[in-house]
C-alpha positions in Angstrom: 1.1 5.8 -94.8 2.0 2.6 -93.0 4.2 4.4 -90.4 1.4 7.0 -90.0 -1.1 4.2 -89.3 1.2 2.7 -86.7 1.7 6.0 -85.0 -2.1 6.6 -85.0 -2.8 3.2 -83.5 0.0 3.7 -80.9 -1.4 7.2 -80.0 -4.9 5.8 -79.7 -3.7 3.0 -77.5 -1.8 5.3 -75.3 -4.8 7.5 -74.9 -7.0 4.6 -74.0 -4.4 3.5 -71.4 -4.4 7.0 -70.0 -8.2 7.0 -69.7 -8.0 3.6 -68.1 -5.6 4.9 -65.5 -7.8 7.9 -64.8 -10.8 5.6 -64.4 -8.9 3.3 -62.0 -7.8 6.2 -59.9 -11.3 7.6 -59.7 -13.0 4.3 -58.9 -10.3 3.1 -56.4 -9.6 6.4 -54.6 -11.4 5.4 -51.5 -9.1 2.5 -50.9 -6.1 4.7 -51.7 -7.1 7.6 -49.3 -8.6 5.3 -46.6 -6.7 2.0 -46.8 -7.3 1.3 -43.1 -5.3 -1.1 -41.0 -5.6 -4.4 -39.1 -6.9 -4.3 -35.6 -3.9 -3.9 -33.2 -4.6 -6.7 -30.7 -1.4 -5.8 -28.8 -2.6 -2.3 -28.1 -6.0 -3.5 -27.1 -4.5 -6.0 -24.7 -2.4 -3.2 -23.2 -5.5 -1.1 -22.7 -7.4 -3.8 -20.9 -4.4 -4.3 -18.6 -4.0 -0.6 -17.8 -6.1 0.5 -14.8 -6.5 4.1 -16.0 -7.5 3.1 -19.5 -10.8 1.9 -20.9 -12.6 1.3 -24.1 -14.4 4.4 -25.3 -17.2 4.6 -27.9 -19.2 7.5 -29.3 -22.3 7.3 -31.4 -22.5 9.7 -34.3 -25.6 11.6 -35.5 -26.5 8.8 -38.0 -26.1 6.0 -35.5 -22.6 4.9 -36.5 -20.6 3.9 -33.5 -16.9 4.8 -33.4 -14.6 2.8 -31.1 -11.4 3.7 -29.4 -10.0 4.2 -25.9 -9.7 6.8 -23.2 -6.8 6.9 -20.7 -7.8 9.4 -17.9 -5.0 10.5 -15.6 -7.5 12.5 -13.5 -6.4 15.5 -11.5 -7.6 17.9 -14.2 -4.7 16.7 -16.5 -4.7 18.0 -20.0 -6.2 15.5 -22.6 -4.5 14.7 -25.8 -6.9 13.8 -28.6 -5.2 11.8 -31.3 -6.2 11.5 -34.9 -4.4 8.7 -36.7 -2.9 8.2 -40.1 -4.9 6.5 -42.9 -3.2 3.1 -42.4 -3.2 2.9 -38.6 -5.3 1.6 -35.8 -5.7 4.7 -33.6 -5.2 2.5 -30.4 -1.6 1.8 -31.5 -0.7 5.3 -30.2 -1.5 4.6 -26.6 1.3 2.4 -25.1 4.2 4.5 -26.2 2.4 7.8 -25.6 1.5 6.8 -22.1 5.1 6.0 -21.4 6.5 9.2 -22.8 3.9 11.7 -21.6 2.7 10.2 -18.3 1.2 13.4 -17.0 -1.3 13.8 -19.9 -4.5 11.9 -20.5 -5.0 10.3 -23.8 -8.1 9.8 -26.1 -8.6 8.5 -29.6 -11.3 7.0 -31.7 -10.9 5.1 -35.0 -12.4 6.6 -38.1 -15.4 5.1 -39.7 -14.4 1.7 -41.2 -11.1 1.7 -39.3 -10.3 -0.7 -36.4 -13.7 -1.8 -34.9 -15.5 1.4 -35.8 -18.7 1.1 -38.0 -19.5 2.8 -41.2 -17.6 3.8 -44.3 -15.1 6.7 -44.4 -15.6 9.9 -46.4 -14.0 13.3 -46.1 -17.2 15.0 -45.0 -18.1 12.2 -42.5 -14.7 12.2 -40.9 -14.8 16.0 -40.4 -18.3 16.0 -39.0 -17.4 13.0 -36.7 -14.4 14.8 -35.4 -16.4 17.7 -34.0 -18.8 15.3 -32.4 -15.9 13.4 -30.9 -14.4 16.5 -29.4 -17.7 17.5 -27.8 -18.2 13.9 -26.4 -14.6 14.1 -25.0 -15.4 17.3 -23.1 -18.6 15.6 -21.7 -16.5 12.6 -20.6 -13.6 14.4 -18.9 -14.9 17.9 -18.1 -13.7 21.2 -19.2 -9.9 20.5 -19.4 -7.3 21.7 -21.8 -7.4 19.6 -25.0 -4.4 19.0 -27.2 -5.2 17.8 -30.7 -2.5 15.6 -32.4 -2.9 14.6 -36.0 -0.7 12.3 -38.0 -0.7 12.4 -41.8 -4.4 12.2 -42.8 -5.2 13.0 -39.1 -3.5 16.5 -39.5 -6.4 17.5 -41.7 -8.9 16.3 -39.0 -6.9 18.0 -36.2 -6.9 21.3 -38.2 -10.6 21.1 -38.8 -11.3 20.6 -35.1 -8.8 23.3 -34.0 -10.5 25.9 -36.3 -13.9 25.2 -34.7 -13.3 24.3 -31.1 -11.2 25.7 -28.3 -8.0 23.7 -28.2 -5.0 24.3 -26.0 -2.2 23.0 -28.3 -1.8 21.4 -31.7 0.7 18.8 -33.0 0.9 18.2 -36.7 2.9 15.1 -37.6 3.8 14.8 -41.4 1.1 17.3 -42.4 0.1 18.5 -45.9 -1.8 21.4 -47.4 -4.2 19.2 -49.3 -4.3 15.6 -50.5 -5.1 17.0 -53.9 -1.7 18.8 -53.9 0.0 15.7 -52.6 -1.5 13.6 -55.3 -0.7 16.1 -58.1 2.9 16.2 -57.0 3.0 12.3 -57.2 1.1 12.1 -60.4 1.8 15.3 -62.3 0.5 13.7 -65.6 -3.0 13.2 -64.2 -5.7 15.8 -63.6 -5.9 14.9 -59.9 -8.0 17.8 -58.8 -10.8 16.7 -61.2 -10.6 13.1 -60.1 -10.3 13.3 -56.3 -13.5 13.4 -54.2 -11.6 13.4 -50.9 -9.2 16.3 -51.4 -8.9 17.3 -47.7 -7.9 20.9 -48.3 -6.4 22.1 -45.0 -5.7 25.7 -46.0 -9.1 27.2 -45.1 -8.9 25.7 -41.6 -5.2 26.8 -41.3 -6.3 30.4 -41.5 -8.6 30.0 -38.5 -6.5 28.2 -35.9 -5.3 30.0 -32.8 -3.5 27.5 -30.6 0.3 27.1 -30.4 1.4 24.5 -32.9 4.2 22.0 -33.5 4.9 21.0 -37.1 6.9 17.7 -36.9 8.2 16.6 -40.2 10.1 13.6 -41.6 13.1 14.7 -43.5 12.9 11.8 -46.1 9.1 11.8 -46.4 8.1 10.8 -49.9 4.4 10.4 -49.2 3.7 13.9 -47.8 6.8 15.7 -49.0 8.3 18.6 -47.1 7.1 21.3 -49.6 3.5 20.3 -48.8 4.1 20.9 -45.0 5.9 24.2 -45.7 3.0 25.4 -47.8 0.6 24.7 -44.9 2.8 26.4 -42.3 3.1 29.5 -44.6 -0.7 30.2 -44.1 -1.0 28.9 -40.5 -2.5 31.6 -38.5 -1.3 30.5 -35.0 2.2 30.7 -33.6 4.1 27.6 -34.7 7.4 25.9 -34.5 8.8 23.4 -37.0 11.1 20.4 -36.4 12.4 18.3 -39.2 13.6 14.8 -38.1 16.4 14.1 -40.5 16.6 10.7 -42.3 13.1 9.8 -41.1 10.5 8.5 -43.5 6.7 9.0 -43.5 6.0 5.6 -41.9 9.0 5.2 -39.6 9.1 8.7 -38.2 7.7 7.6 -34.9 10.8 5.4 -34.4 13.2 8.4 -34.8 15.3 9.2 -31.7 14.1 12.8 -31.8 10.4 12.1 -32.2 9.2 11.9 -28.5 11.8 14.4 -27.2 10.4 17.0 -29.7 6.8 16.3 -28.6 7.7 16.4 -24.8 9.6 19.7 -25.2 6.7 21.3 -27.1 4.1 20.2 -24.6 6.2 21.3 -21.6 7.4 24.6 -23.2 4.2 26.0 -24.7 2.0 28.2 -22.6 
């Protein structure tokens, strides 16, 4: 009887702990999915010192203002529209990108609540904003070829835009099929699909894209593991190529020696 009571109490305690963990995951998921990043003052300084670059803002349907930058090469150059990861100031992309792909114009806006953008991020808001940003970009630069480039969380946004707007090429850096699937693989003992409000299911959009695509993966990615990217590419409806950067992690993939060469080759080789 005594041992049975101990086991009963232990089991009840474990169950309460489990419920507590689920409650914590549910309540804190916004900060986990959208942690944001500090403002990159170095990138902003670079933009102010670069003649072709300027601050770019777009006002959303609800009055929220998103901030970012636009570097216009002119001469009807293609424009690369960058969607950042969830712990990144989008403007951090500009200095290195401008150096490695000097013939391409660059544009990016921070998500709601990121950088100096107003508002609070949600899955639906980010997707709706992305379409408005694409339309605003076309108004700003004219009817030029647009390349959409997404990193991590940004791959879901890039896919959403590519499925609904005419894009020229797509780059998917460390992509996934859904955040729900990523979370379930990391926490197999939790009912992630019932807890997550921002699941970012990319598969429906994957079936409606048409532009040539580069999947660029980090070989040692433990945040969006390779099987999640393979699952996405398996249903991708557009022609695609896949490059795995060996020994690269999710966060340091941009420092890999093969990162920019893969991007440059794709941009120069695709029709």
